[in-house]
Every structure is written in structure tokens, then in C-alpha cells.
C-alpha positions in Angstrom: 8.9 -8.1 9.3 5.6 -6.1 9.5 5.1 -4.2 6.3 2.6 -1.8 4.9 2.4 -2.5 1.1 0.7 0.4 -0.5 -0.7 -0.6 -3.9 -0.3 -4.1 -2.9 -3.7 -5.4 -4.6 -2.1 -4.5 -8.2 0.1 -6.5 -10.4 3.6 -5.9 -9.1 2.4 -5.3 -5.6 0.3 -8.3 -5.2 3.2 -10.6 -6.5 5.6 -9.0 -4.0 3.1 -9.6 -1.3 2.8 -13.2 -2.3 6.6 -13.4 -2.1 6.9 -12.1 1.3 4.3 -14.0 2.7 5.5 -17.3 1.3 9.3 -16.9 1.4 9.7 -14.6 4.6 6.6 -15.3 6.7 6.1 -11.4 7.0 2.8 -9.8 8.6 1.6 -7.7 5.6 -1.2 -4.9 5.7 -2.2 -3.8 2.0 -3.4 -0.3 1.5 -5.0 0.1 -1.9 -7.2 2.7 -3.7 -8.8 -0.4 -5.6 -9.0 1.3 -8.8 -9.6 -0.6 -12.2 -6.2 -2.1 -11.8 -6.2 -3.0 -7.9 -8.2 -6.4 -7.5 -9.2 -8.4 -4.5 -8.8 -11.4 -6.6 -5.1 -10.7 -6.8 -4.8 -11.4 -2.9 -7.6 -14.0 -2.4 -5.3 -16.8 -1.4 -3.2 -14.8 1.0 -3.8 -14.0 4.6 -3.3 -10.4 4.5 -5.2 -7.4 5.8 -6.5 -5.3 3.0 -7.5 -1.7 3.8 -9.1 0.2 1.2 -7.8 3.7 0.8 -5.7 6.1 -1.4 -2.1 7.2 -0.6 -3.4 10.8 -1.4 -6.0 10.7 1.3 -4.1 11.8 4.5 -6.8 10.3 7.0 -6.5 6.8 5.3 -2.8 6.9 5.4 -2.6 8.2 9.0 -4.8 5.3 10.1 -2.9 2.8 8.2 0.7 4.0 9.0 -0.4 4.5 12.5 -0.6 0.9 13.2 3.3 0.6 13.4 5.3 -1.0 10.8 9.0 -2.0 10.1 8.8 -0.8 6.7 6.5 0.9 4.1 6.9 -0.2 0.4 5.0 2.0 -2.1 3.7 0.4 -5.2 0.7 2.8 -5.4 0.6 4.6 -8.6 -1.2 5.6 -11.7 0.9 3.5 -14.2 -0.3 3.4 -17.8 1.5 5.8 -20.2 -1.6 6.0 -22.5 -4.0 6.7 -19.7 -1.5 9.6 -18.7 -1.5 11.2 -22.1 -5.4 11.4 -22.0 -5.7 12.4 -18.3 -2.6 13.3 -16.5 -4.2 15.1 -13.5 -4.7 11.5 -11.8 -1.2 10.9 -12.2 0.0 14.1 -10.5 -2.4 13.4 -7.8 -1.3 9.9 -6.8 2.3 9.7 -8.0 3.4 13.2 -6.5 1.0 14.2 -4.1 0.2 10.7 -2.8 3.9 10.1 -2.3 4.3 13.1 -0.1 1.3 12.3 2.0 2.8 8.8 2.6 6.3 10.1 3.3 4.8 12.7 5.8 3.0 9.8 7.8 6.1 7.5 7.6 8.2 10.5 9.1 5.6 11.1 11.8 5.4 7.4 12.8 9.2 6.8 12.8 9.0 4.1 10.1 12.4 2.5 9.9 12.6 2.1 6.2 10.7 3.5 3.3 10.9 1.8 -0.3 9.4 3.7 -3.3 8.9 1.5 -6.4 9.7 3.5 -9.6 10.6 2.9 -13.2 13.1 3.0 -15.8 11.0 5.5 -17.7 12.4 8.3 -15.5 15.4 8.3 -17.5 13.8 8.5 -20.7 15.1 7.0 -23.9 18.8 5.7 -24.7 20.3 4.7 -28.0 23.1 2.8 -26.9 24.4 1.5 -23.6 22.4 1.4 -20.3 21.3 3.8 -17.7 23.1 4.0 -14.4 21.6 5.5 -11.3 23.7 8.6 -12.0 22.0 9.0 -15.4 20.0 12.3 -15.8 16.2 12.1 -15.3 14.5 13.0 -18.7 10.9 11.6 -18.5 9.0 11.8 -21.7 5.3 11.2 -20.6 2.9 12.7 -18.0 3.5 9.2 -16.3 7.2 9.0 -16.2 7.3 12.6 -15.3 5.1 12.1 -12.1 7.0 9.0 -11.2 10.2 11.4 -11.6 8.5 13.8 -9.1 7.7 11.3 -6.9 11.4 10.0 -6.7 12.6 13.5 -6.2 10.2 14.0 -3.2 11.4 10.8 -1.8 15.0 11.8 -2.0 14.2 15.2 -0.4 12.9 13.5 3.0 16.1 11.5 3.1 18.3 14.6 2.9 15.9 17.0 4.7 14.4 15.0 7.4 16.7 11.9 7.6 14.0 9.5 6.6 15.5 6.3 5.6 14.4 5.9 2.1 15.5 3.7 -0.9 14.2 4.0 -4.6 13.9 0.8 -6.8 13.7 1.5 -10.4 12.4 -1.6 -12.3 12.6 -2.1 -16.2 9.3 -3.4 -17.9 7.7 -6.1 -15.8 5.6 -8.9 -17.0 4.0 -12.2 -15.6 0.8 -13.2 -13.7 -1.9 -10.9 -12.5 -1.0 -8.0 -15.0 -3.9 -5.9 -16.2 -4.3 -6.5 -19.9 -3.9 -2.7 -20.9 -0.2 -3.7 -20.8 1.6 -5.0 -24.0 2.1 -8.8 -23.1 -1.4 -9.5 -21.4 -3.1 -7.4 -24.0 -1.4 -9.5 -26.9 -1.8 -12.6 -25.1 -5.7 -12.3 -24.6 -6.3 -10.7 -28.1 -4.6 -13.8 -29.5 -6.7 -16.2 -27.5 -9.8 -14.7 -29.1 -8.5 -14.0 -32.5 -8.6 -10.2 -32.0 -6.1 -7.9 -33.9 -2.7 -7.3 -32.0 -2.3 -3.5 -32.4 1.3 -2.6 -32.5 2.3 0.9 -32.0 4.4 2.5 -35.1 6.9 0.0 -36.5 7.1 -2.1 -33.3 10.7 -1.5 -33.0 10.7 0.1 -29.5 13.2 -2.0 -27.3 12.3 -3.0 -23.8 14.3 -4.6 -21.1 12.0 -7.3 -19.7 11.8 -8.3 -16.2 9.8 -11.3 -15.0 7.8 -9.8 -12.0 9.0 -12.4 -9.4 12.7 -11.4 -10.1 11.7 -7.8 -9.6 10.1 -8.8 -6.2 13.4 -10.5 -5.2 15.3 -7.4 -6.2 13.1 -5.2 -4.0 13.5 -7.5 -1.0 17.5 -7.3 -1.5 17.1 -3.4 -1.3 14.7 -3.6 1.5 16.9 -5.6 3.6 20.4 -4.4 2.5 20.2 -1.4 0.4 22.0 1.8 1.8 19.8 4.6 3.0 19.1 7.6 0.5 20.3 5.2 -2.5 18.8 4.6 -5.7 18.8 0.9 -7.2 18.2 0.1 -10.9 16.7 -3.4 -11.3 16.8 -4.6 -14.9 15.8 -7.6 -16.9 18.3 -10.0 -18.3 17.4 -9.6 -21.8 16.2 -6.8 -24.3 13.6 -7.4 -27.1 11.8 -5.2 -29.7 8.1 -5.0 -29.1 7.3 -6.6 -32.4 9.6 -9.7 -31.5 7.5 -10.0 -28.3 4.4 -10.0 -30.2 5.5 -12.6 -32.6 6.8 -14.8 -29.9 3.2 -14.6 -28.5 1.7 -15.4 -31.7 3.8 -18.7 -31.7 3.0 -19.5 -28.2 -0.8 -19.1 -28.8 -0.8 -21.1 -32.1 -1.8 -18.1 -34.2 -0.9 -16.4 -37.4 1.0 -13.1 -37.9 -1.9 -11.8 -40.0 -3.3 -10.8 -36.5 -0.7 -8.0 -36.2 -2.2 -4.5 -36.9 0.3 -1.6 -36.8 -1.5 1.5 -35.4 -0.5 5.1 -35.0 2.5 5.4 -32.4 1.6 7.1 -29.4 3.0 10.8 -28.7 6.4 10.9 -26.9 7.1 7.1 -27.1 10.4 6.2 -25.8 12.4 4.2 -28.5 14.6 2.1 -26.0 15.0 1.4 -22.3 18.0 -0.2 -20.9 19.1 -0.5 -17.2 22.5 -1.4 -15.8 21.8 -3.3 -12.7 25.5 -3.7 -11.2 24.6 -1.9 -7.9 21.7 -4.3 -7.0 23.8 -7.2 -8.0 26.4 -6.0 -5.5 23.7 -6.8 -2.8 23.4 -10.4 -4.1 20.6 -10.1 -6.4 20.6 -11.9 -10.0 17.7 -12.3 -12.5 16.6 -15.9 -12.5 14.2 -16.0 -15.2 15.0 -15.5 -18.9 12.6 -14.0 -21.3 11.8 -17.0 -23.2 10.9 -19.1 -20.0 9.1 -16.1 -18.3 6.9 -15.4 -21.6 6.0 -19.1 -21.7 4.9 -19.1 -18.1 3.0 -16.1 -18.4 1.0 -17.4 -21.4 0.4 -20.4 -19.7 -0.8 -18.6 -16.6 -3.2 -16.4 -18.7 -4.4 -19.8 -20.5 -5.1 -21.4 -17.0 -6.7 -18.7 -15.3 -9.8 -17.3 -17.5 -11.6 -17.0 -14.1 -9.3 -14.0 -13.3 -9.2 -12.1 -16.9 -12.9 -12.9 -18.2 -14.5 -10.4 -16.1 -12.1 -7.6 -17.0 -12.8 -8.0 -20.8 -16.5 -7.6 -20.2 -16.1 -4.5 -17.9 -14.5 -0.9 -18.0 -11.6 -2.2 -19.9 -13.6 -3.3 -23.0 -15.0 0.4 -23.1 -11.3 1.7 -22.6 -10.0 -0.4 -25.5 -12.9 0.8 -27.8 -12.1 4.1 -26.9 -8.3 3.9 -27.4 -8.1 1.6 -30.3 -11.3 2.5 -32.2 -12.0 -1.1 -32.4 -14.4 -3.3 -30.4 -13.0 -6.5 -28.7 -14.0 -9.8 -30.2 
């Protein structure tokens, strides 16, 4: 296929691009705004065209989509909940308006399939059981609210204009190339350096962990076989409280639990996510990487790839970390 992958220089997007080039031989063009989390290093071993531009920039999107594609896959988003709390405007601009701009271009150029990459956070928190695609949307943060808005705009383009859209809602992804503001890489790199490991609240927030390559395989199943206008949940094989994740990372890095530092919980922090994935399993997908294996692989990747993360810890991220946690990195 010829794919336009928006946000393809970020964490999940670049892993998906790598899979499509390696496993399917696709011709891929990446459109990426190249914010702090979009990095050329994520694509440096791939023969893909990188176009620098934002999905909220109508001219940039028109120039990209106008090249002609079999499908558009949209990973482009502001994604970090903490940043959405301190600065929600950028999230509205990219996650809502940017999605509309991209859909308009896809409609004008008769793109055969548009895939929106979304999140389990649109459903809010659940005490028992698992969310299905029919569960009500109850977002808790500016991030999840803007992703919900983007999903609804996508659905409207299917119902109103007949654009062939599908939506993939993934659970918490982890794996190589993830920017260290997120829980797992943050804890891994802090543990490498003997820094404190900041855990929100009591650390008992439960997440449904999904290895990034499993999510990519799920997206590919939906891209090829998903029914137009439908939503597909893609959840990980296991759930785990955040504090248990942190303790596993401590064990894998040979550290001591004295590094754990409980910090004030963030506002509106969802207690538990859980996705039912029966609908995407009916398309032939199954998660292949269990959490223990995936976490070990992830820690080893960061251990082996200091070239990738060392520049991050000396740049904007260091300032963000100190501002957010009130403590400098070691």
C-alpha cells in the first residue's frame, strides 16, 4: 500500500511505520510536526519520506494528502495528560481541529480509508469489567476530552460524507522509542541514574499494558479488514497497578525500592482502564507479547540505546521534569 502516516515520527507511529515497511513492503510518507516527541532518530533506519508539517496546517496537509494515498493513518496528537492539564490549548488545536483538517483533505482527495488512532482514556475509569466499543464516552482530562472530540469528528465524516473511516482505541502502550515523560521510560531512565521514581498517589492506578508492536499489528488488521464506520478496541493481555510496574522495573535494573517517592496525585487521575478486544480478535488479531516479556525487552532496549535517550535528558525534557516534579534530574 501507499500510506500517509501522520505523527509517524513519534513513539507509536514510528513503530507502526517500521512494521509496515518491514512486514508489508509499503511505501510510506510520514507527516509530522516534529514537536519534542517527534524525532528523526525514530525513523533513521527506514527508507521513508518525512514531511515536516502539522495536521492543523491546512496548506501542509493539502500538499501531503494531494500526493495520493491508499490510506491515511493518523497518530498525530498531543498525548501527555500532565501537559494537557497545564496547557490544554495545544491539545484542542491538534487533537480536534487538526483531525478535522486532515479529514477534509482525505475527503477532497477520495482517500479510500482513514484510520484514526485513539485511546482507552476516552471511556474514563471503570471499577469492574472492561469497556466495549459501545461504552459511553466519559473523558476525565483535557487530553482524553480532545481525543474524544477527534473521534466524534471522525465518526461524523463517515455518517455525513461517506468517508470510509475506522477508529482504533488502544490501551496503554509501552516499548522502544517512547519519550520518557511516560511512566515506563521515565522510571527506567531514572532507575538507570539512581534518581527518585515519582509515583502518583498510592500507585494503585491499574492499566491494561499493550506492547507497541502488538498495537501496530492490531491497527494493521483494522486497516485491512475493519468495517467502515466502526470502532475497534485493542487492549493488552494483562492489567497491572502502576506501583507493581515500578517495582518490576526496579528489579530489572538492579535497584532498591528506596528509590520510590510517592508524590501528589494529578487532578482527575483515572483509577482503572480495561479494554475488551473481542471485536478486533474477530478480525484475527491476538496480543503476542505478555507484560513480563515486553517489559524486560523494553528495559533492555533503553539499556542498549543510550544514544537515543541521552540527548533527551539534557534538553527540554530536563526543564519540564524539574518544573513538573520540583526536583532536578541526576
